[in-house]
KELUM-975867 format. One record per residue (C-alpha): x, z, y. Coordinates in steps of 0.02 Angstrom, whole numbers, plus 50000, padded with zeros to 5 digits. Layout:
BEGIN
XZY
...
REM end
This chain:
BEGIN
510874848251253
510474865351327
508634864351273
509174867351094
510514879951137
510434898851137
510654908851297
512164919051350
511484934251257
511114927151084
510014941751028
509034946050929
507734949151065
506014956851072
504774950151199
503004955651239
501884941651303
500354946651401
498684937851382
498654922151491
500554920851507
501294903751541
502964895451504
503464899351682
503084918051673
503824919851499
505354910251556
505704923751685
505724936951548
506854926251441
508044923151585
508184941751621
508614944951438
509904930951434
508934923051291
508904905451365
510234894551443
509974891051627
508524897451729
506694900951702
506284885351800
507384874951685
506484882451534
504814878151612
505304860151652
506044857051480
504484864751399
503414852251494
504554837951445
504934842051262
503664855451213
502074853051113
500954857451259
500064870951159
499654887551244
500824902351226
500124916351119
499954934351175
500814947951076
502504954751029
503794942550962
505474945350880
506674931350923
508044929450791
509854929650845
510494912950905
508794904650928
508844890651055
507614888151196
506644875051098
506494886850950
505914901051063
504534890451137
503964884950964
503944903150907
502894908451056
501674894151031
501524893550841
502394908650765
501634924950707
501684939350829
502334955950764
500874965950696
501034984550720
499744995350634
499285013750635
498195018950488
496895032550483
496415035950302
494685041650250
494515060350274
496035061950388
495745076250512
495985073250697
497505084750704
498455072550591
497805057350686
498485065250846
500155069050763
500315050950704
499975044050877
501115056750962
502555052750843
502415033850865
503925028650967
503155012151020
501665020151108
501705027851279
500805040951383
499945057251346
498605058551213
496905065951257
496115078051135
495315068750989
493675076750938
493475079550752
492415065950672
492565054150820
493785041750739
493315028650611
494625027550472
495425010350470
497065001650513
497214998150699
498394985750779
499324990050937
500654982751048
502324990351092
502134999651256
500255002051239
499595019251283
499115031951151
497495034951244
497035016451228
497335016351040
496335032351017
494915024951121
494865009751005
494735021050854
493305030550934
492415014750989
492475008850808
491605024950753
490285023050888
489965005250830
489845010450647
488585024050688
487575012250796
487495000350648
487155013150510
485995025750593
484485014050613
484595009950426
484465028150371
483255033350235
482135048550247
482935056150092
484205066650186
483705079150321
485055075150449
484265074050621
485615065850726
487105054050703
488265068850735
487455078650592
487695063350481
489545062850525
489695081550491
488925080150318
489885064250281
491515073150322
491095086150188
490655072550062
492305063850104
493295079650070
492365084049910
492615067949813
493945054549807
492895043549693
491905030249788
490645029449645
490205047849671
489905047849858
488035044749855
487765057649716
488775071049806
487795066749963
486185068349862
486665085849803
487015091749980
485435083650048
484445092749912
485235109249964
484905106350148
483095101950112
482735118450024
483815129450137
485135132550004
486925135750060
488115120950039
489525131649964
490815118350009
492635123749992
493275111450125
492225120150258
493095136550217
494805128350233
494475119450398
494595134450517
496225139550434
497155122850438
496095111550550
495885100350399
497655099750333
497915103950149
497865122650116
499215121949982
498515136849886
496915143849816
495595150149937
495645168949956
494125179849925
494295186150103
494175168350167
492615165050064
491845180750142
492385176850319
490925175550440
491545160650542
490215147350574
491105134150467
490975144850310
489565136950209
489735150750079
489085162950210
487975151850317
486565140350265
486455123050342
487805112150414
489375118850498
489455116750688
490395100250677
491375088350565
492875094450465
493735077450457
493505059250506
492385051750371
492435033550323
491005021450343
490545022450159
490345041350162
489245040150316
488215026850229
488075038150076
487355052350179
486095040750261
485575033550092
485975046949961
485695044549776
484045050649706
484565065549601
483875082349548
485615089849544
485995104949651
487745108449587
489355099749541
491085104849484
492695095649443
492765087549271
494655086749251
494785067849276
494705067449465
492825066649466
491395078849449
490015083749330
488305087149405
486995099849357
485165103449399
485155121849356
486305136549384
486455138949196
487065121049175
488275123449319
488985139449245
489285130649080
490165116449170
491225128749269
491775137249107
492325120249040
493285116849201
494145133849192
494645130249013
495405113549066
496385122349203
496995135849084
497635122648964
498555114549109
499335131049156
498435131449324
497605148249293
REM end
């Protein structure tokens, strides 16, 4: 019987089902592709006669080669749609987010400029043929929602005055440590510095104007540390004029509820983490230990 037979073009086929589609509307797509025997009307009538009566799901479906009309209907009603994801990792700068969206062959349309710090890192689903602008807007809406949730819960222990300042500081925290357990302590150090008007001295802020947040791939030059651009926190006290990456929710939360610490300094400890210090003398001793580790590794 033709209800269990494949169409004249056996496939495989890819079909995108819009929200609210019916067996009749999907049947027209399937007929155009040659995926079903007979006409769309025949598919609709047989689906009413032999189908389960369940609604057709929205999404993208991959129909295996040789699948009959009955199997196609069952796939559309009960199968798993293709899930396409684009992932923004914590600390990814907007220039790389834009490059990922631009390079995605399944997305369409031009991409508007993505402001630094406006995207919440996460994995975002999208459909084939969806616009890049729509996916970017979802990423930005997620950041707006996260800030709306986190900002009212802020503690008075960090002197950030606006959600945007929180994102800016969180982007520095995100770039400074890859250890989740350190986020609140790093945030505490920077909040202490901001409170007393001490410069942040954050290397990632020096790198940002050079690469827009991409890896520098070399050591920072003395001339770059001395450069007077507004992002250079070795030259300027306070926060830079904006974020230097897209921070994750946990880094934003760390800034809004930093660890209680007397530390004003930190330096790498050779294990991927940092050692913290209250005084400049302690910091200098820790720096000497770090330099010795790097010398033994042949990095200096």
